[in-house]
N, CA, C and O atoms as a GROMACS GRO file, in nm:
protein
  448
    1MET      N    1   0.084  -0.118   0.000
    1MET     CA    2   0.000   0.000   0.000
    1MET      C    3   0.088   0.124   0.000
    1MET      O    4   0.204   0.120   0.040
    2SER      N    5   0.030   0.233  -0.046
    2SER     CA    6   0.103   0.359  -0.049
    2SER      C    7   0.071   0.441   0.077
    2SER      O    8  -0.027   0.415   0.146
    3ILE      N    9   0.155   0.538   0.102
    3ILE     CA   10   0.131   0.626   0.216
    3ILE      C   11  -0.002   0.698   0.198
    3ILE      O   12  -0.079   0.714   0.293
    4LYS      N   13  -0.030   0.742   0.075
    4LYS     CA   14  -0.155   0.814   0.048
    4LYS      C   15  -0.276   0.726   0.080
    4LYS      O   16  -0.372   0.773   0.140
    5SER      N   17  -0.273   0.600   0.040
    5SER     CA   18  -0.387   0.513   0.069
    5SER      C   19  -0.395   0.480   0.218
    5SER      O   20  -0.505   0.466   0.272
    6ASP      N   21  -0.280   0.467   0.284
    6ASP     CA   22  -0.281   0.443   0.428
    6ASP      C   23  -0.350   0.557   0.501
    6ASP      O   24  -0.432   0.534   0.590
    7VAL      N   25  -0.317   0.680   0.465
    7VAL     CA   26  -0.378   0.798   0.528
    7VAL      C   27  -0.527   0.801   0.496
    7VAL      O   28  -0.609   0.820   0.586
    8GLY      N   29  -0.561   0.783   0.370
    8GLY     CA   30  -0.702   0.784   0.330
    8GLY      C   31  -0.783   0.679   0.402
    8GLY      O   32  -0.896   0.705   0.444
    9ASP      N   33  -0.727   0.560   0.418
    9ASP     CA   34  -0.797   0.454   0.489
    9ASP      C   35  -0.822   0.489   0.635
    9ASP      O   36  -0.930   0.462   0.688
   10LEU      N   37  -0.722   0.549   0.701
   10LEU     CA   38  -0.739   0.589   0.841
   10LEU      C   39  -0.850   0.694   0.856
   10LEU      O   40  -0.937   0.681   0.942
   11VAL      N   41  -0.846   0.796   0.771
   11VAL     CA   42  -0.945   0.903   0.777
   11VAL      C   43  -1.084   0.847   0.750
   11VAL      O   44  -1.180   0.884   0.818
   12LYS      N   45  -1.095   0.759   0.652
   12LYS     CA   46  -1.225   0.701   0.617
   12LYS      C   47  -1.277   0.611   0.729
   12LYS      O   48  -1.394   0.619   0.766
   13GLN      N   49  -1.190   0.526   0.782
   13GLN     CA   50  -1.233   0.431   0.886
   13GLN      C   51  -1.273   0.500   1.015
   13GLN      O   52  -1.373   0.464   1.077
   14TYR      N   53  -1.196   0.600   1.057
   14TYR     CA   54  -1.220   0.663   1.187
   14TYR      C   55  -1.295   0.795   1.177
   14TYR      O   56  -1.330   0.855   1.279
   15LYS      N   57  -1.319   0.841   1.054
   15LYS     CA   58  -1.397   0.962   1.029
   15LYS      C   59  -1.344   1.084   1.106
   15LYS      O   60  -1.421   1.164   1.160
   16THR      N   61  -1.214   1.095   1.110
   16THR     CA   62  -1.152   1.210   1.173
   16THR      C   63  -1.015   1.234   1.111
   16THR      O   64  -0.951   1.141   1.060
   17ILE      N   65  -0.972   1.356   1.115
   17ILE     CA   66  -0.838   1.393   1.070
   17ILE      C   67  -0.751   1.432   1.190
   17ILE      O   68  -0.632   1.458   1.174
   18ASP      N   69  -0.810   1.435   1.307
   18ASP     CA   70  -0.738   1.475   1.428
   18ASP      C   71  -0.638   1.365   1.468
   18ASP      O   72  -0.679   1.254   1.502
   19PRO      N   73  -0.508   1.396   1.465
   19PRO     CA   74  -0.411   1.291   1.496
   19PRO      C   75  -0.422   1.240   1.639
   19PRO      O   76  -0.390   1.124   1.665
   20PHE      N   77  -0.466   1.324   1.732
   20PHE     CA   78  -0.477   1.282   1.871
   20PHE      C   79  -0.592   1.183   1.890
   20PHE      O   80  -0.581   1.089   1.969
   21ILE      N   81  -0.701   1.204   1.818
   21ILE     CA   82  -0.813   1.108   1.823
   21ILE      C   83  -0.770   0.976   1.760
   21ILE      O   84  -0.800   0.870   1.814
   22LEU      N   85  -0.700   0.982   1.648
   22LEU     CA   86  -0.653   0.860   1.584
   22LEU      C   87  -0.556   0.783   1.674
   22LEU      O   88  -0.565   0.661   1.685
   23ILE      N   89  -0.465   0.854   1.737
   23ILE     CA   90  -0.370   0.790   1.827
   23ILE      C   91  -0.447   0.714   1.936
   23ILE      O   92  -0.415   0.599   1.966
   24SER      N   93  -0.547   0.777   1.993
   24SER     CA   94  -0.627   0.713   2.097
   24SER      C   95  -0.704   0.593   2.043
   24SER      O   96  -0.700   0.486   2.104
   25ARG      N   97  -0.773   0.610   1.932
   25ARG     CA   98  -0.855   0.501   1.876
   25ARG      C   99  -0.772   0.383   1.827
   25ARG      O  100  -0.820   0.270   1.824
   26LEU      N  101  -0.648   0.409   1.790
   26LEU     CA  102  -0.560   0.301   1.747
   26LEU      C  103  -0.491   0.232   1.864
   26LEU      O  104  -0.415   0.137   1.844
   27GLY      N  105  -0.516   0.279   1.986
   27GLY     CA  106  -0.457   0.217   2.103
   27GLY      C  107  -0.310   0.247   2.120
   27GLY      O  108  -0.237   0.170   2.183
   28ILE      N  109  -0.266   0.359   2.064
   28ILE     CA  110  -0.127   0.401   2.076
   28ILE      C  111  -0.114   0.487   2.201
   28ILE      O  112  -0.196   0.575   2.224
   29GLY      N  113  -0.012   0.461   2.280
   29GLY     CA  114   0.010   0.543   2.399
   29GLY      C  115   0.052   0.684   2.359
   29GLY      O  116   0.114   0.704   2.255
   30TYR      N  117   0.017   0.781   2.442
   30TYR     CA  118   0.054   0.920   2.415
   30TYR      C  119   0.097   0.987   2.544
   30TYR      O  120   0.028   0.980   2.646
   31LEU      N  121   0.213   1.052   2.538
   31LEU     CA  122   0.267   1.126   2.652
   31LEU      C  123   0.326   1.258   2.606
   31LEU      O  124   0.360   1.274   2.489
   32GLU      N  125   0.339   1.351   2.698
   32GLU     CA  126   0.418   1.472   2.676
   32GLU      C  127   0.517   1.480   2.790
   32GLU      O  128   0.482   1.459   2.906
   33THR      N  129   0.641   1.511   2.756
   33THR     CA  130   0.747   1.520   2.856
   33THR      C  131   0.848   1.625   2.811
   33THR      O  132   0.858   1.653   2.691
   34PRO      N  133   0.922   1.684   2.903
   34PRO     CA  134   1.022   1.782   2.861
   34PRO      C  135   1.142   1.714   2.797
   34PRO      O  136   1.202   1.623   2.855
   35PHE      N  137   1.176   1.759   2.677
   35PHE     CA  138   1.297   1.716   2.608
   35PHE      C  139   1.378   1.842   2.579
   35PHE      O  140   1.329   1.954   2.596
   36ASP      N  141   1.501   1.824   2.534
   36ASP     CA  142   1.574   1.939   2.482
   36ASP      C  143   1.502   1.985   2.356
   36ASP      O  144   1.424   1.909   2.298
   37MET      N  145   1.526   2.107   2.313
   37MET     CA  146   1.450   2.163   2.200
   37MET      C  147   1.488   2.103   2.065
   37MET      O  148   1.425   2.134   1.964
   38GLU      N  149   1.590   2.021   2.061
   38GLU     CA  150   1.624   1.950   1.938
   38GLU      C  151   1.533   1.829   1.917
   38GLU      O  152   1.516   1.784   1.803
   39THR      N  153   1.476   1.777   2.025
   39THR     CA  154   1.391   1.658   2.015
   39THR      C  155   1.246   1.703   2.024
   39THR      O  156   1.200   1.749   2.128
   40LEU      N  157   1.175   1.689   1.913
   40LEU     CA  158   1.036   1.733   1.908
   40LEU      C  159   0.940   1.622   1.947
   40LEU      O  160   0.835   1.647   2.006
   41GLY      N  161   0.976   1.499   1.913
   41GLY     CA  162   0.890   1.386   1.945
   41GLY      C  163   0.965   1.256   1.924
   41GLY      O  164   1.064   1.251   1.852
   42VAL      N  165   0.916   1.151   1.987
   42VAL     CA  166   0.973   1.018   1.970
   42VAL      C  167   0.860   0.916   1.964
   42VAL      O  168   0.752   0.937   2.019
   43THR      N  169   0.889   0.807   1.895
   43THR     CA  170   0.800   0.692   1.894
   43THR      C  171   0.880   0.574   1.943
   43THR      O  172   0.986   0.542   1.889
   44VAL      N  173   0.829   0.509   2.045
   44VAL     CA  174   0.894   0.389   2.098
   44VAL      C  175   0.797   0.273   2.081
   44VAL      O  176   0.680   0.281   2.118
   45THR      N  177   0.849   0.165   2.024
   45THR     CA  178   0.769   0.044   2.006
   45THR      C  179   0.839  -0.071   2.075
   45THR      O  180   0.957  -0.096   2.054
   46SER      N  181   0.763  -0.140   2.158
   46SER     CA  182   0.815  -0.256   2.231
   46SER      C  183   0.702  -0.356   2.246
   46SER      O  184   0.590  -0.319   2.282
   47ASP      N  185   0.731  -0.481   2.218
   47ASP     CA  186   0.629  -0.588   2.228
   47ASP      C  187   0.502  -0.551   2.152
   47ASP      O  188   0.391  -0.571   2.202
   48ASN      N  189   0.518  -0.496   2.032
   48ASN     CA  190   0.406  -0.460   1.943
   48ASN      C  191   0.315  -0.351   1.999
   48ASN      O  192   0.201  -0.338   1.954
   49HIS      N  193   0.362  -0.274   2.096
   49HIS     CA  194   0.286  -0.160   2.145
   49HIS      C  195   0.368  -0.034   2.126
   49HIS      O  196   0.485  -0.029   2.165
   50SER      N  197   0.307   0.065   2.066
   50SER     CA  198   0.377   0.191   2.039
   50SER      C  199   0.329   0.300   2.133
   50SER      O  200   0.212   0.305   2.171
   51THR      N  201   0.422   0.388   2.169
   51THR     CA  202   0.391   0.506   2.246
   51THR      C  203   0.457   0.625   2.177
   51THR      O  204   0.576   0.622   2.146
   52ILE      N  205   0.378   0.729   2.155
   52ILE     CA  206   0.425   0.854   2.097
   52ILE      C  207   0.444   0.952   2.212
   52ILE      O  208   0.354   0.972   2.294
   53THR      N  209   0.561   1.012   2.218
   53THR     CA  210   0.588   1.113   2.320
   53THR      C  211   0.629   1.242   2.252
   53THR      O  212   0.722   1.244   2.171
   54LEU      N  213   0.559   1.350   2.284
   54LEU     CA  214   0.592   1.482   2.230
   54LEU      C  215   0.663   1.564   2.335
   54LEU      O  216   0.642   1.547   2.455
   55ASN      N  217   0.747   1.654   2.288
   55ASN     CA  218   0.814   1.749   2.376
   55ASN      C  219   0.710   1.847   2.430
   55ASN      O  220   0.646   1.918   2.352
   56GLN      N  221   0.691   1.851   2.560
   56GLN     CA  222   0.588   1.938   2.617
   56GLN      C  223   0.620   2.086   2.600
   56GLN      O  224   0.534   2.171   2.623
   57ASN      N  225   0.743   2.117   2.561
   57ASN     CA  226   0.784   2.256   2.545
   57ASN      C  227   0.761   2.313   2.406
   57ASN      O  228   0.787   2.431   2.383
   58ILE      N  229   0.713   2.231   2.312
   58ILE     CA  230   0.686   2.285   2.178
   58ILE      C  231   0.557   2.366   2.181
   58ILE      O  232   0.473   2.348   2.270
   59LEU      N  233   0.542   2.454   2.086
   59LEU     CA  234   0.424   2.540   2.078
   59LEU      C  235   0.300   2.456   2.046
   59LEU      O  236   0.308   2.355   1.976
   60THR      N  237   0.187   2.499   2.097
   60THR     CA  238   0.062   2.426   2.080
   60THR      C  239   0.031   2.400   1.932
   60THR      O  240  -0.013   2.290   1.898
   61PHE      N  241   0.052   2.498   1.845
   61PHE     CA  242   0.019   2.479   1.704
   61PHE      C  243   0.110   2.376   1.637
   61PHE      O  244   0.075   2.324   1.531
   62GLN      N  245   0.226   2.346   1.696
   62GLN     CA  246   0.317   2.247   1.640
   62GLN      C  247   0.276   2.104   1.674
   62GLN      O  248   0.312   2.010   1.603
   63LYS      N  249   0.203   2.087   1.781
   63LYS     CA  250   0.173   1.952   1.832
   63LYS      C  251   0.099   1.863   1.732
   63LYS      O  252   0.136   1.746   1.719
   64PRO      N  253  -0.003   1.912   1.660
   64PRO     CA  254  -0.067   1.823   1.563
   64PRO      C  255   0.028   1.778   1.451
   64PRO      O  256   0.021   1.663   1.407
   65PHE      N  257   0.116   1.867   1.406
   65PHE     CA  258   0.214   1.829   1.303
   65PHE      C  259   0.304   1.719   1.355
   65PHE      O  260   0.323   1.617   1.288
   66ILE      N  261   0.361   1.739   1.473
   66ILE     CA  262   0.453   1.640   1.528
   66ILE      C  263   0.380   1.510   1.558
   66ILE      O  264   0.433   1.402   1.533
   67ALA      N  265   0.257   1.519   1.611
   67ALA     CA  266   0.178   1.398   1.639
   67ALA      C  267   0.149   1.321   1.511
   67ALA      O  268   0.160   1.198   1.508
   68ALA      N  269   0.110   1.392   1.403
   68ALA     CA  270   0.084   1.324   1.275
   68ALA      C  271   0.211   1.263   1.219
   68ALA      O  272   0.208   1.153   1.164
   69HIS      N  273   0.323   1.332   1.233
   69HIS     CA  274   0.452   1.280   1.189
   69HIS      C  275   0.484   1.150   1.263
   69HIS      O  276   0.521   1.050   1.201
   70GLU      N  277   0.471   1.152   1.395
   70GLU     CA  278   0.500   1.032   1.474
   70GLU      C  279   0.400   0.921   1.444
   70GLU      O  280   0.437   0.803   1.442
   71LEU      N  281   0.273   0.956   1.422
   71LEU     CA  282   0.173   0.857   1.381
   71LEU      C  283   0.215   0.792   1.250
   71LEU      O  284   0.195   0.672   1.230
   72GLY      N  285   0.273   0.871   1.160
   72GLY     CA  286   0.324   0.816   1.035
   72GLY      C  287   0.429   0.709   1.059
   72GLY      O  288   0.433   0.609   0.988
   73HIS      N  289   0.514   0.730   1.158
   73HIS     CA  290   0.612   0.627   1.192
   73HIS      C  291   0.544   0.499   1.239
   73HIS      O  292   0.583   0.389   1.198
   74VAL      N  293   0.442   0.512   1.324
   74VAL     CA  294   0.373   0.393   1.374
   74VAL      C  295   0.309   0.316   1.260
   74VAL      O  296   0.317   0.193   1.254
   75ILE      N  297   0.244   0.388   1.168
   75ILE     CA  298   0.174   0.323   1.057
   75ILE      C  299   0.270   0.269   0.952
   75ILE      O  300   0.254   0.157   0.905
   76GLU      N  301   0.368   0.349   0.914
   76GLU     CA  302   0.456   0.314   0.802
   76GLU      C  303   0.580   0.234   0.843
   76GLU      O  304   0.639   0.166   0.758
   77HIS      N  305   0.621   0.241   0.967
   77HIS     CA  306   0.745   0.176   1.011
   77HIS      C  307   0.719   0.088   1.131
   77HIS      O  308   0.778   0.105   1.238
   78LYS      N  309   0.627  -0.006   1.112
   78LYS     CA  310   0.584  -0.094   1.221
   78LYS      C  311   0.703  -0.159   1.290
   78LYS      O  312   0.792  -0.216   1.227
   79GLY      N  313   0.703  -0.149   1.421
   79GLY     CA  314   0.806  -0.214   1.501
   79GLY      C  315   0.934  -0.134   1.519
   79GLY      O  316   1.024  -0.179   1.589
   80GLU      N  317   0.943  -0.016   1.457
   80GLU     CA  318   1.064   0.065   1.469
   80GLU      C  319   1.043   0.179   1.568
   80GLU      O  320   0.935   0.239   1.571
   81SER      N  321   1.143   0.208   1.646
   81SER     CA  322   1.140   0.324   1.735
   81SER      C  323   1.215   0.437   1.666
   81SER      O  324   1.320   0.414   1.606
   82THR      N  325   1.161   0.557   1.675
   82THR     CA  326   1.221   0.671   1.605
   82THR      C  327   1.224   0.794   1.693
   82THR      O  328   1.148   0.804   1.790
   83THR      N  329   1.310   0.886   1.660
   83THR     CA  330   1.318   1.014   1.729
   83THR      C  331   1.316   1.125   1.624
   83THR      O  332   1.390   1.120   1.526
   84PHE      N  333   1.232   1.224   1.645
   84PHE     CA  334   1.220   1.336   1.553
   84PHE      C  335   1.307   1.448   1.609
   84PHE      O  336   1.264   1.523   1.696
   85PHE      N  337   1.429   1.459   1.558
   85PHE     CA  338   1.529   1.549   1.615
   85PHE      C  339   1.526   1.690   1.558
   85PHE      O  340   1.565   1.784   1.628
   86ARG      N  341   1.481   1.708   1.438
   86ARG     CA  342   1.500   1.836   1.373
   86ARG      C  343   1.385   1.932   1.402
   86ARG      O  344   1.269   1.892   1.408
   87GLU      N  345   1.419   2.058   1.420
   87GLU     CA  346   1.316   2.159   1.432
   87GLU      C  347   1.248   2.181   1.298
   87GLU      O  348   1.128   2.212   1.292
   88GLN      N  349   1.322   2.166   1.189
   88GLN     CA  350   1.267   2.176   1.054
   88GLN      C  351   1.315   2.055   0.976
   88GLN      O  352   1.435   2.031   0.965
   89CYS      N  353   1.221   1.980   0.921
   89CYS     CA  354   1.257   1.855   0.855
   89CYS      C  355   1.240   1.861   0.703
   89CYS      O  356   1.223   1.757   0.640
   90PHE      N  357   1.245   1.977   0.646
   90PHE     CA  358   1.224   1.986   0.502
   90PHE      C  359   1.353   2.014   0.427
   90PHE      O  360   1.349   2.047   0.308
   91GLY      N  361   1.467   2.002   0.492
   91GLY     CA  362   1.595   2.027   0.428
   91GLY      C  363   1.650   1.903   0.360
   91GLY      O  364   1.579   1.805   0.342
   92CYS      N  365   1.774   1.909   0.324
   92CYS     CA  366   1.841   1.798   0.255
   92CYS      C  367   1.885   1.693   0.356
   92CYS      O  368   1.889   1.717   0.477
   93ASN      N  369   1.918   1.576   0.303
   93ASN     CA  370   1.977   1.468   0.380
   93ASN      C  371   1.886   1.415   0.491
   93ASN      O  372   1.935   1.375   0.597
   94ILE      N  373   1.757   1.414   0.468
   94ILE     CA  374   1.665   1.357   0.565
   94ILE      C  375   1.663   1.205   0.544
   94ILE      O  376   1.642   1.159   0.431
   95PRO      N  377   1.684   1.128   0.649
   95PRO     CA  378   1.677   0.982   0.632
   95PRO      C  379   1.542   0.940   0.575
   95PRO      O  380   1.442   1.009   0.594
   96ARG      N  381   1.541   0.828   0.504
   96ARG     CA  382   1.421   0.779   0.436
   96ARG      C  383   1.300   0.773   0.528
   96ARG      O  384   1.192   0.820   0.491
   97ILE      N  385   1.314   0.718   0.648
   97ILE     CA  386   1.197   0.704   0.734
   97ILE      C  387   1.144   0.839   0.782
   97ILE      O  388   1.024   0.854   0.804
   98GLU      N  389   1.232   0.936   0.798
   98GLU     CA  390   1.186   1.071   0.834
   98GLU      C  391   1.111   1.134   0.717
   98GLU      O  392   1.009   1.198   0.736
   99ALA      N  393   1.162   1.115   0.597
   99ALA     CA  394   1.096   1.168   0.478
   99ALA      C  395   0.959   1.104   0.460
   99ALA      O  396   0.863   1.172   0.422
  100GLU      N  397   0.948   0.973   0.485
  100GLU     CA  398   0.819   0.905   0.473
  100GLU      C  399   0.720   0.956   0.578
  100GLU      O  400   0.602   0.973   0.548
  101ALA      N  401   0.767   0.978   0.700
  101ALA     CA  402   0.678   1.031   0.804
  101ALA      C  403   0.633   1.173   0.769
  101ALA      O  404   0.518   1.209   0.794
  102ASN      N  405   0.722   1.253   0.710
  102ASN     CA  406   0.683   1.386   0.663
  102ASN      C  407   0.578   1.376   0.554
  102ASN      O  408   0.480   1.451   0.554
  103LYS      N  409   0.596   1.283   0.461
  103LYS     CA  410   0.500   1.264   0.352
  103LYS      C  411   0.365   1.222   0.411
  103LYS      O  412   0.261   1.270   0.366
  104PHE      N  413   0.366   1.132   0.510
  104PHE     CA  414   0.243   1.089   0.576
  104PHE      C  415   0.170   1.211   0.631
  104PHE      O  416   0.049   1.227   0.610
  105HIS      N  417   0.243   1.296   0.702
  105HIS     CA  418   0.182   1.416   0.759
  105HIS      C  419   0.125   1.507   0.652
  105HIS      O  420   0.012   1.554   0.665
  106LEU      N  421   0.199   1.532   0.547
  106LEU     CA  422   0.155   1.624   0.443
  106LEU      C  423   0.030   1.572   0.371
  106LEU      O  424  -0.063   1.648   0.346
  107ILE      N  425   0.028   1.443   0.339
  107ILE     CA  426  -0.091   1.384   0.275
  107ILE      C  427  -0.207   1.388   0.372
  107ILE      O  428  -0.320   1.418   0.333
  108TYR      N  429  -0.182   1.359   0.496
  108TYR     CA  430  -0.282   1.358   0.602
  108TYR      C  431  -0.357   1.491   0.605
  108TYR      O  432  -0.480   1.494   0.605
  109TYR      N  433  -0.283   1.599   0.608
  109TYR     CA  434  -0.346   1.730   0.612
  109TYR      C  435  -0.403   1.774   0.478
  109TYR      O  436  -0.500   1.850   0.474
  110TYR      N  437  -0.344   1.728   0.369
  110TYR     CA  438  -0.399   1.759   0.237
  110TYR      C  439  -0.537   1.698   0.221
  110TYR      O  440  -0.627   1.761   0.166
  111LEU      N  441  -0.554   1.575   0.267
  111LEU     CA  442  -0.683   1.507   0.255
  111LEU      C  443  -0.790   1.564   0.346
  111LEU      O  444  -0.910   1.541   0.325
  112SER      N  445  -0.748   1.640   0.448
  112SER     CA  446  -0.848   1.696   0.539
  112SER      C  447  -0.920   1.811   0.472
  112SER      O  448  -1.008   1.872   0.532
   0.00000   0.00000   0.00000
């Protein structure tokens, strides 16, 4: 499946574009904790259970973007733990999984 169809399927099945509602309905853990400002969010997966943790110090308007990005990791990179280190992830030399999570987020909001 493609990232676009994965996003479309989630939106259609759960009838929401809100990443926080999707995280809850998918049974993904969600936390906020203080990190250094280089770390915006992390996804940790252990024993087939994922938890998304956002930096509690990021601005409120940034949280849905970071949450959707981390949700992209859970959906597209099953079983992998990731850390979203960059304040801006649209530059060069982004690792493949970060680029895929960015694409997930962008399609996610485009379809809304």
